[in-house]
C-alpha angles and dihedrals in degrees: 000000000000091000092050091050091046090053092048091050092048089053090047090048093050092048088054101043100039092041092050093049091047088050090053090045090052091048098051108023096036094038093237091142146229097315089067095041089051092049089049091052092051092049089050090052088051090054088059092052097047092053091061090061093068113121089228111094098208115090093198094052094050096046090045088051094045089056089070093048086051094055093050093039091051091057094045091049090048088053093047102039107027106024092250115165114205119216127226093272093053087051094048091046093051091050092051091051089051091051088054090051088057098048090045098046108027107031112119115258138189111258 
């Protein structure tokens, strides 16, 4: 059950961080204004909070694993929101990152 909770939290963190960064990008690069930037900053702060809810107690492990989730999530976000089409190397890299997440977070460890 902890693994399922962890995966849900990783997805929530990715939505907050990637979404927040995208909102800031839209506000600045696409000239959508301060409302978009402010919403992005709030979402980025929410990301920091969501990460603290992980069942794992080690900050470094959580952030290292989240990096892999961020890579895959960023490609997915680009596909959904910007029409980006990853090539086979993007997909292969994302799958390698997610395999790393699984090893880092869900490998059995001595207590």
